[in-house]
Every structure is written in structure tokens, then in C-alpha cells.
C-alpha positions in Angstrom: 27.4 14.2 174.4 27.5 17.7 176.0 25.0 20.0 177.7 24.7 21.8 174.4 22.7 18.8 173.0 19.9 19.4 175.4 20.4 23.1 176.0 17.0 24.8 176.2 15.3 21.8 177.8 13.6 22.4 181.1 14.5 19.5 183.4 11.6 20.6 185.6 8.7 20.1 183.2 10.3 17.7 180.7 9.7 19.8 177.6 12.5 19.6 175.1 13.2 22.6 172.8 16.4 21.6 171.1 17.2 19.2 168.3 19.7 17.4 170.5 17.1 16.8 173.2 14.6 15.5 170.6 17.3 13.1 169.4 17.9 12.0 173.1 14.1 11.3 173.5 14.0 9.3 170.4 17.0 7.3 171.5 15.6 6.4 174.9 11.8 6.3 174.7 11.5 3.9 177.6 13.9 5.6 180.1 12.7 5.3 183.7 11.2 8.4 185.2 13.0 10.4 187.9 11.2 12.4 190.5 10.1 15.6 189.0 11.9 18.8 189.9 8.7 20.7 189.7 5.3 20.3 191.4 3.0 17.6 190.0 1.1 19.3 187.1 0.2 16.4 184.9 2.2 13.6 183.3 5.5 12.6 184.9 8.6 14.3 183.4 11.1 12.2 181.5 14.2 11.1 183.4 17.3 12.6 181.8 19.8 11.6 184.5 21.3 8.8 182.4 22.0 11.3 179.6 23.2 14.1 181.9 25.8 11.8 183.5 27.6 11.6 180.1 27.9 15.4 179.8 31.4 16.8 179.7 30.0 19.7 181.7 28.5 19.5 185.1 24.8 20.6 185.5 23.3 22.4 188.4 19.6 23.3 188.3 18.1 25.7 190.8 14.5 26.8 191.3 13.2 30.3 191.5 14.3 30.6 195.2 17.9 29.5 194.4 17.5 26.1 195.9 19.5 23.3 194.2 17.1 20.9 192.6 19.4 18.8 190.5 23.2 18.2 190.6 24.9 16.0 188.0 27.8 13.7 189.0 30.3 15.9 187.1 29.1 19.0 188.9 29.2 17.2 192.2 32.9 16.3 191.5 33.9 19.8 190.4 32.1 21.8 193.1 31.5 19.5 196.0 30.3 22.3 198.2 27.0 22.4 196.3 24.4 20.2 198.0 21.0 19.4 196.5 18.1 20.8 198.5 20.1 23.7 199.8 20.5 27.3 198.6 23.2 27.6 196.0 24.5 30.8 197.5 25.3 29.0 200.7 27.8 26.7 199.0 30.5 29.3 199.5 31.6 29.4 195.8 31.7 33.2 194.9 31.6 32.5 191.2 28.2 30.9 191.5 26.7 34.1 192.9 27.6 36.4 189.9 25.6 36.9 186.8 28.6 36.5 184.4 31.3 34.5 186.3 33.2 33.2 183.2 36.3 31.3 184.3 37.6 30.9 187.8 40.1 28.7 189.8 38.6 26.2 192.3 40.5 23.6 194.2 43.5 24.0 191.9 41.4 23.5 188.7 40.4 26.0 186.1 36.6 25.9 185.7 34.4 27.6 183.1 30.9 28.5 184.3 27.9 29.5 182.2 24.4 30.3 183.2 21.1 29.6 181.4 17.8 31.1 182.6 14.9 28.7 182.4 11.2 29.2 182.7 9.5 30.5 185.9 12.7 32.1 187.1 14.6 28.9 187.4 18.3 28.8 186.5 20.7 26.2 185.1 24.5 26.3 185.6 27.0 24.5 183.4 30.4 23.9 184.9 33.3 22.7 182.7 36.8 21.7 183.7 39.1 23.6 181.2 42.3 23.1 183.1 44.1 21.1 180.5 42.9 23.1 177.5 43.8 26.4 179.3 47.2 24.9 180.2 47.8 23.9 176.6 46.7 27.3 175.4 49.0 29.0 177.9 51.9 26.8 177.0 51.3 27.6 173.3 51.1 31.3 173.9 54.3 31.2 176.1 56.1 29.3 173.4 55.0 31.7 170.8 56.1 34.6 173.0 59.5 32.9 173.5 59.9 32.3 169.8 58.9 35.9 169.0 61.4 37.2 171.6 64.2 35.1 170.2 63.3 36.2 166.6 63.6 39.8 167.7 66.9 39.1 169.5 68.3 37.5 166.3 67.2 40.5 164.3 68.5 43.1 166.7 71.8 41.4 167.4 72.5 40.8 163.7 73.2 44.4 163.1 75.7 45.8 165.6 79.3 45.0 164.6 80.8 47.2 167.3 81.4 45.3 170.6 80.1 48.2 172.7 76.9 48.6 170.8 76.4 44.8 170.7 76.9 44.5 174.5 74.5 47.4 175.2 71.9 45.8 172.8 72.2 42.5 174.7 71.4 43.9 178.2 68.7 46.1 176.7 66.9 43.2 175.1 67.2 41.0 178.2 65.0 43.5 180.2 62.2 42.9 181.1 61.6 39.6 179.2 64.2 37.5 181.1 65.3 39.8 183.9 64.5 43.0 185.9 68.3 43.7 186.0 70.7 42.3 183.4 74.5 42.6 183.6 76.9 41.5 180.8 80.6 41.1 181.7 83.0 40.5 178.9 86.1 38.3 179.2 88.9 40.5 180.8 91.6 42.0 178.6 94.8 43.3 180.0 93.5 42.7 183.5 90.4 44.7 183.1 86.8 43.6 182.5 84.1 45.8 180.9 80.5 45.4 182.0 77.1 46.7 180.8 73.9 46.8 182.9 70.3 47.4 182.1 67.7 48.1 184.8 63.9 47.8 184.3 62.1 51.1 184.3 58.3 51.4 184.6 56.7 52.2 181.2 60.1 53.4 179.9 63.0 51.9 178.0 65.5 50.2 180.3 68.3 52.4 181.5 71.8 51.2 180.3 75.1 52.0 181.9 78.6 50.5 181.8 81.9 50.4 183.6 85.2 48.8 184.0 86.2 46.4 186.8 89.6 44.9 187.6 89.7 41.2 186.8 90.9 40.4 190.3 87.8 42.1 191.7 85.2 40.1 189.7 82.7 38.1 191.8 83.5 34.4 192.0 80.2 33.5 190.3 81.3 35.6 187.3 84.7 33.9 187.3 83.0 30.5 187.2 80.8 31.7 184.3 83.9 32.8 182.4 85.3 29.4 182.9 82.2 27.8 181.3 80.4 26.7 184.4 76.9 27.9 185.3 76.6 28.6 189.0 73.4 27.7 190.9 70.9 30.4 191.9 72.0 30.8 195.6 71.8 33.7 198.0 75.5 34.4 197.7 75.1 35.1 194.0 72.7 37.9 194.8 75.1 39.1 197.5 78.0 39.2 195.2 76.0 41.2 192.6 75.0 43.6 195.3 78.6 44.0 196.4 79.6 44.7 192.8 77.0 47.5 192.7 75.1 45.9 189.9 71.7 45.5 191.6 71.1 49.1 192.5 67.4 49.9 191.8 66.4 46.3 192.7 65.4 45.3 196.2 67.8 42.5 197.0 65.5 41.0 199.6 64.0 37.9 198.1 65.6 38.6 194.7 66.8 35.7 192.6 69.7 35.7 190.1 71.4 33.4 187.6 74.7 33.5 185.7 74.9 32.0 182.2 78.0 31.9 180.1 78.0 33.4 176.6 79.6 30.9 174.3 82.4 32.1 172.1 84.9 30.5 169.7 87.0 28.5 172.1 86.0 29.9 175.5 83.1 32.0 176.7 83.1 35.5 175.4 81.6 36.7 178.6 78.8 36.0 181.1 75.2 37.2 181.5 73.9 37.8 185.0 70.1 38.1 185.2 68.2 39.0 188.3 64.5 39.3 189.2 62.6 40.8 192.0 61.0 38.7 194.8 58.4 36.2 193.9 59.7 35.9 190.3 61.7 32.7 190.3 63.4 31.1 187.4 61.8 27.8 186.4 63.1 25.4 183.9 61.3 27.1 181.0 62.8 30.5 182.0 66.3 29.0 182.2 65.9 27.4 178.8 64.9 30.8 177.4 67.9 32.5 179.2 70.3 29.9 177.8 68.9 30.3 174.2 69.2 34.1 174.6 72.8 33.8 175.9 73.7 31.6 172.9 72.5 34.2 170.4 74.1 37.0 172.4 77.4 35.1 172.5 77.3 34.6 168.7 76.7 38.3 168.2 79.4 39.4 170.5 81.9 36.9 169.1 81.2 38.3 165.6 81.5 41.9 166.8 84.8 41.2 168.6 86.2 39.3 165.6 85.2 42.2 163.3 86.9 44.6 165.7 90.1 42.6 165.7 90.1 42.4 162.0 89.3 46.1 161.7 92.2 46.9 163.9 94.6 44.8 161.9 93.2 46.3 158.6 93.6 49.8 160.0 97.2 49.1 161.0 98.0 47.6 157.7 96.2 50.4 155.7 98.0 53.0 157.7 101.4 51.5 156.7 100.3 51.4 153.1 98.8 54.9 152.8 100.7 57.5 150.8 103.1 59.4 153.0 103.0 63.1 152.9 106.2 64.6 151.4 108.9 65.7 153.8 109.3 69.4 154.3 112.1 70.8 152.1 113.6 74.4 151.9 112.0 76.5 149.2 109.4 73.9 148.3 105.7 73.9 149.1 104.0 70.5 148.6 100.4 69.8 147.8 98.8 66.4 147.6 95.4 64.8 146.9 94.5 61.1 147.0 91.3 59.2 146.4 91.3 55.4 146.1 89.1 53.6 143.6 87.3 51.5 146.2 85.3 53.7 148.6 85.5 51.1 151.4 89.3 51.2 151.4 91.7 54.0 152.1 94.5 52.4 150.0 95.0 51.8 146.4 97.5 51.5 143.6 98.6 55.1 143.3 101.4 56.5 145.5 103.5 59.6 146.0 106.1 60.8 148.4 109.5 62.3 148.9 112.8 61.7 150.8 115.3 64.3 151.9 118.9 64.2 150.5 122.0 65.1 152.5 122.9 68.0 150.1 119.6 69.8 150.9 117.6 68.5 147.9 114.8 66.0 147.9 113.8 63.0 145.9 110.1 63.1 144.9 107.9 60.6 143.0 104.4 59.8 141.9 103.3 56.6 140.3 100.7 54.0 139.6 101.0 50.3 139.8 99.0 47.7 137.9 95.7 46.5 139.6 93.5 48.0 142.2 92.5 47.5 145.8 94.5 45.6 148.5 96.9 43.7 146.1 97.9 46.9 144.4 98.4 48.7 147.7 100.7 45.9 148.9 102.7 46.3 145.7 103.0 50.1 146.2 104.2 49.4 149.8 107.0 47.2 148.4 107.9 49.8 145.8 108.1 52.6 148.3 110.3 50.5 150.6 112.6 49.9 147.7 112.8 53.6 146.9 113.4 54.4 150.6 116.5 52.1 150.5 117.8 52.9 147.0 117.8 56.7 147.3 120.5 56.4 149.9 122.9 54.9 147.4 121.8 56.7 144.2 120.3 60.2 143.8 120.5 60.6 140.0 116.9 60.1 138.8 117.5 58.0 135.7 119.9 55.5 137.4 117.7 55.4 140.5 114.7 54.4 138.4 116.7 51.6 136.7 117.8 50.3 140.1 114.1 50.3 141.1 113.2 48.4 137.9 115.8 45.7 138.7 114.4 45.3 142.2 110.9 45.0 141.0 111.8 42.5 138.4 113.5 40.3 141.0 110.5 40.6 143.3 107.9 39.8 140.7 109.9 36.8 139.4 110.3 35.4 142.9 106.6 35.5 143.5 105.5 34.5 140.0 103.4 37.6 139.5 103.6 40.0 136.6 103.5 43.4 138.3 104.6 46.7 136.7 104.3 50.4 137.5 104.4 53.8 135.8 106.3 56.6 137.6 107.7 60.0 137.5 110.8 60.3 139.8 112.7 63.5 140.2 115.2 65.4 142.4 114.4 69.0 143.4 117.1 71.4 144.5 116.6 75.0 145.7 118.5 78.0 144.4 119.4 81.2 146.3 117.1 83.3 144.1 114.1 81.2 145.3 113.8 79.1 142.2 113.9 75.3 142.0 115.7 73.0 139.6 113.8 69.7 138.9 115.5 66.8 137.3 112.9 64.2 136.4 113.0 60.7 135.0 110.0 59.1 133.3 108.9 55.5 133.5 105.9 55.3 131.2 103.9 57.8 133.2 101.9 60.8 132.1 104.0 64.0 131.5 103.9 66.6 134.3 102.5 70.1 133.8 104.3 73.3 134.7 102.3 76.4 135.7 104.4 79.4 134.8 104.1 82.8 136.6 102.7 84.3 133.3 99.7 82.0 133.5 100.8 79.6 130.8 100.6 75.8 131.3 103.5 73.8 129.8 103.5 70.0 129.4 106.9 68.6 130.3 108.2 66.5 127.4 109.0 63.4 129.5 108.7 59.8 128.2 110.0 56.4 129.1 109.1 52.7 129.5 107.1 50.9 132.1 108.9 49.9 135.3 109.2 46.2 136.2 108.6 44.8 132.7 112.0 44.5 130.9 115.5 44.3 132.3 116.9 47.4 130.7 114.0 49.9 130.0 114.4 53.1 128.2 114.2 55.9 130.8 113.5 59.5 129.7 115.0 62.4 131.6 114.4 66.1 131.6 115.4 69.2 133.7 113.0 72.0 134.5 113.6 75.2 136.2 110.8 76.8 138.3 111.0 80.5 139.1 109.6 81.7 142.4 105.8 81.3 142.4 105.8 78.6 139.7 104.4 75.1 140.2 105.0 71.6 138.8 102.0 69.3 138.8 102.2 65.5 138.7 99.1 63.4 138.4 98.0 59.8 137.8 95.8 58.4 135.0 92.9 58.3 137.4 92.5 62.0 136.5 92.7 61.9 132.7 90.9 58.6 132.3 88.0 59.5 134.6 84.8 58.7 132.7 81.7 60.9 133.1 80.2 63.9 131.5 76.7 64.1 130.1 76.8 60.6 128.6 78.7 59.1 131.5 81.3 57.4 129.3 83.5 60.3 128.1 87.1 60.6 129.4 88.2 63.7 131.2 91.3 63.8 129.1 94.5 65.9 129.1 92.9 68.9 127.4 90.2 69.3 130.1 92.9 69.1 132.7 94.9 71.8 131.0 91.8 74.0 130.8 91.1 73.3 134.5 94.5 74.5 135.7 94.8 77.6 133.5 94.7 80.7 135.7 95.6 78.7 138.8 99.3 79.7 138.8 98.8 81.9 141.9 97.2 79.1 143.9 99.3 77.5 146.7 100.3 73.9 146.0 97.7 72.3 148.4 94.9 74.3 146.8 96.0 73.4 143.3 96.0 69.6 144.1 92.6 69.9 145.8 91.2 71.7 142.7 92.4 68.9 140.3 90.8 66.3 142.5 87.6 68.3 142.8 87.1 68.9 139.0 87.9 65.2 138.4 85.3 64.1 140.9 82.7 66.5 139.5 83.3 65.1 136.1 82.8 61.5 137.4 79.6 62.2 139.3 78.7 59.0 141.0 80.4 56.7 138.6 83.3 54.2 139.2 86.8 55.5 138.8 90.4 54.5 139.0 92.7 55.6 141.9 93.4 59.3 141.8 96.7 60.8 143.0 98.0 64.4 142.6 101.3 65.9 143.7 102.2 69.6 143.3 105.4 71.3 144.2 105.7 75.1 144.2 108.8 77.3 144.4 108.1 79.5 147.4 110.8 82.1 146.8 114.1 82.9 148.6 114.7 81.1 151.8 115.3 83.6 154.6 117.9 82.5 157.1 116.7 82.1 160.7 117.3 85.0 163.1 118.3 84.4 166.7 118.8 86.7 169.7 122.1 86.5 171.5 123.0 88.1 174.8 126.4 89.9 174.7 128.1 91.9 177.4 127.5 95.7 177.2 130.2 98.3 177.5 129.3 99.1 181.1 129.1 95.5 182.1 125.3 95.4 181.7 124.0 92.8 179.3 122.3 93.8 176.0 120.7 91.8 173.3 121.8 91.8 169.7 119.9 90.2 166.7 122.2 88.1 164.5 121.6 85.9 161.5 121.9 82.2 162.0 
């Protein structure tokens, strides 16, 4: 039973105005009478002391003058300063003097106080001990706040895959929930350790800065954390953080700090140093939250570092598999364009390149291997390495292409993979008149185009069989002469087989390619290659496509010999300069 059951009753006159009080009267009709709290004005008032003793709330009843007339046992225990017969204000409890006291702390307990105005100016105070319920509510709110914080941490740290951005996000999230100053130190690499720091700013986002520190200069607490140990929060920890310059903006007097390792794959990926201002100590719940935060931060940083290492390896491998720009050759202007089928990769199955010959000419090639993506790029790398070695022993295009076919057959049979390629391989040699002679061999590839100085576009009648399929393929061979200003254009099937147009499924085709390069005979080779790539991509729109590769070589005209200045003795002994041809 609570005070609410008899709320509205006047203990002074015995009248009951609530259903609960009426039930109490019916339950105890023969209860002994207590001395009335009011002057004798008729029949004796009922004695409610036996009922009041079972209230969860304490009851204090005062008359119009503020004198305490009744004090229940619960109230006597909660506010022992209150004495019956004395003025309530003299008890020395400030909360009992206000009109709306609410909750207050008294003798280490949380009390809830409510006031009810009775008849004739009298007042009744209900005092309830809500310490346990408030503690449970506070614990629930704190746990919800911790769960919400860790949920935000998981969401925020799940996005950055760059170690620097992930580290900055870690220290930014730590402030101000778990620290006023947070410092993240990554495991040293090459004798250097990188650190990030976030400092709490009033009503602003935490300021983040970073730096590099020699591994030998790391504080001993950080070294212990990197070893997997968690140093205790001692004064020397704060002192070391101050010496490292990490606690600037925080008064070190009375500050407290902790170091928590960030778990990695085999060893800690780093350590997190958290520090708070004076009077904000880390209790067990705070340390549990810091450790849970450090676990999530360690997982995020481990993922980011692993992604960085894999990206570095991938970039290195891709760089070795990318098409190499043709080597400069006298009288030849090169133009190239390359677009892999997969946008996320820089490599694909199309390739081109050139190698200089000792006689002044150059071997050039453009081809396409079976497949797409990384596997096709690896195959192109093997093929280019074979060409790089074979062109030193054979420079005749047809025989060189057959040697390459034998090498590919041996490689594919050894690995049990049926790989093949199409290719145009040629040798270009300059002439004194500025023209070029191109001797080209075809291995099942699309025929090149020649842009004449007159504006005409001529397909080169070049045919042949796939490379890497049969031991003795039929290889076509043709010789083309380019006058100064004329261009030979090589391209992969990613151009002619590009699907797009209005319906999205129509091939670009050889005829559209011919129409696209008509009138482009005056273009430099790089501009021509870029135009072919652009019109192909415009035809595609946003659809999928095969690898696209373009190689153009243009006869630039007569090669002028270099001119040098030589100093020769003059007739009078004075030196004079003379311009001579190299």
C-alpha cells in the first residue's frame, strides 16, 4: 500500500476522500484511535498509523504554522532531522522549504519529495527513496549511450579504407566521449612512428593534427602498449604524454590518462592514449568502453592497412602490365589510346608497343589476347616479354610471329590453359625522303588502315591465323609505304565490336570507323588515336565494352641532322665559332 491509496485524506479530521482510504476504513473498522492532530471538534478521528507504517513513502504532516504534527516511521528514517512538534523549516533540510522540491540527494540517498495542501492551510509531505530506481535508470541510460556510441563508431570506421583517414576518424570519434585528448600511435615502420591527436574544443568539432616520431623516442608506456600490455594510469604516464607534446591544450595538473593497445592480426596495430582533465577519472565502466572502442578501431585500422598493402602490390603489378608507350624512332610519330574493359582496373587484354632495332628501324605491334581482366593482363605480360626477347634474334615480321606462336604454345601447354591472341606485328624503317616502309605480319587480327595524304583511307589487305592455337599457323605479310604526312592506324576489336547506338545493341563496325577517320589525314598521330577512342566511347554511351587499344604511326618527313657549334682557331689566333652538321 502507498500513500496514493489514502491521498486526499485529512489525517487531522479523519475524513476520507479517496477510494483507497474508504477501502482502508472498511478493512479496519475497529482500529484503535490515535490522538487527534487537530483540536477536539467532535468524534475522535480514526487512527491511521498502522496503515501509514506500510507506505513505501514517508509521510510528514504539518499544521498551518508549519509545525510537524505527524511523522511516519519511513519519513523518520529518511529525514531524521525532522522532529514532531517542531517547525519543519528548522529541520535544516533545504528541499522541505521549497514549493516544488522534486528530487534531491540526502545522506547519500536519492529522495523524491511531493507536497499536498490539506484543508485549513495544513500540508502533507510525501518522501520516497528512489535511489535504486534512479541508479537502474541511470545505468540503463549509460548503457544505451555506450551502445549508441559503439554503433556510431562501427558505422564511421567501416567506411575509410585509407590508413590516414581511418586514424583521423579514430581520434575524432574518441573525443569527447571517452577522452578530452586522444592520441593514436601506429606501429612503427622503418624506424618511424606516425601519430594522430584530437583535442576537445568547446562547442566545436575536435581539432585533429598528426606527426611523425622516431621509434626510439616513443614513451615507454607507448612501447608497452605496442607490445600488447596495458600500462596502469600513473602520474608518469601523464608526464610522458606531456614530454611528447601530446597534451597541449590540457592542464596536466590532476589529469588522468590510460593507454590501450589496438588489436591487429598478429600484434597490436597501434595504441590509443586517452586523457581526461582533473576530476574525471576512468572507472571500470569507462575502461570497458575504451577497450571496446579500441577493439573496433584496431579492426578498422587493420583493414585499412591491409587494403593499403594490397593496393600497393596491385599498383606495382598493374604498372608492370600496363601497355608501354612506343620507343621514340627517327621519322616516326607515335599515337596511342587505351581503355580497359573493367573500369576498376587499369589493365586488360589489349596491348601495344615497340622495340628499337640496331639498324635504325623499330618493331611495333598491337594485339588482343583471349579473356578480360587480370588473367588476360597477365597473359599479355608474358607475351610482351617473349617479344622483347625474340626481337633480338629475329626481325623479319613473319618469322618473328611464328617464333612467338611456338613460345605461346609451349607456355599454354605447360600450364594447361588454352590461351590465344590476335596480333599485327610489323617493322618500320625510315627513308631519306621522309617516308616510311612498313612490313607487317598478321596473326588473325583486324586489318590496319592507312590515311593517305590525299584524304583517302585504305584498308591494308592483311590476314592470318590466330597465335597460340596451332603449331604452324598461316601468317599473312604485306609491305606498305607511307609518304611524309601519311599515317597507319592499328586498332583492336574493342573499337569495331563496341555496341551502342540508339538501340544500345548495334555494333560500331568497320564502316563507321572508316567514316570517323575520313578527313583526319592531317591530324598528328596522338590526336588521331584519341579521336578513335572518343568516337568509340561516344557510341558506347554508358554500356559495357571490350578492351580498346589504338596505335597510330605517322611519317613525319625528312629527318634533319643535328647541328652543333664547334670552336676553331681564327686566322689571328682568336677563337671563332663555326656551325657544322653532326
